[in-house]
Steps between C-alpha positions, in 0.01 A plus 500: 500500500560493131386182317817487289681395820313167491536443128862604460722244323215260414692401189757332730246261661556211255879533531485513880261203508724287276813600694331417830380165365850421367673585830236309699540189285878529514495514881272194511732310262816605687340402830414158355858458373688631803250404771297679765810564710567781254260707712601378842634735761706247690820702478588864449611415146160340425329812628710729278429287193125493575491879536704546181269267304193690622662830415592393145150362443340822619736729310478302175121492507435846638760721337659287227834601652660252461321400181300177513767287327781647707286445812447139390876454461563654844239266652669200338835623635361545854334157503824344367716685753271394783514139383880508466549651846253251651691211338831643619368536855361147490826344379753704699495570874760775446279673242200466731694655788623782274156583357271442798482669836450282806176535691561671835352423841334810653335334800561171678289349777317825572810719509575773247856470367592869505832464317334316210219756490758779481714319239199430277348847544165352610324739738313405815180631338549268199560203728196584712288528187610154379431349842147646496452381143587146617246527786767487770354613831791429733872509425551167674295340218769598250751227421673689218465804276707482183586769246487294181725551197213675320454759775186327628475425870390154618357454849504152653290479814299260715308494827673176604826586678620139462512516121838574348585587143662217306857572392410460133265802514778731624784323316595794275415780744788714627500545876686829464604733220873463429 
């Protein structure tokens, strides 16, 4: 391999270093201003914003497309948009319902809810994988499996058949897809 491959564009190192430092510090400052929820993945919208922020950081630092200052502006816009949508969701139930999906019940009391599986496009193999991941050995241990708004799957299980899930835990979970 030719050595020029390793030493190509060395004159850009200081510029890349300063750009990386600037973007890093900006993200730290924006996170301090807007809060850690800026990187949460509690809703589908949060997930999209987190991916977009990561993408802009990577593209600005790696390719300078967008340029560092434009990337900084886009980051500020994404953090601001996320904060505005979060505030809107917090203050308005209608906005929350419009923006967020409801979590969906995939299993209840050991039984797979086939219609919900079909509606959500979750395969049997994906469900089985999540059950194994949660150390479920018998289906009768499963109290509920929920497809969360982020696409994650939560498995609630116990060995004690007398334990029931409190209503608050399943309060926002749809029993069927409308």
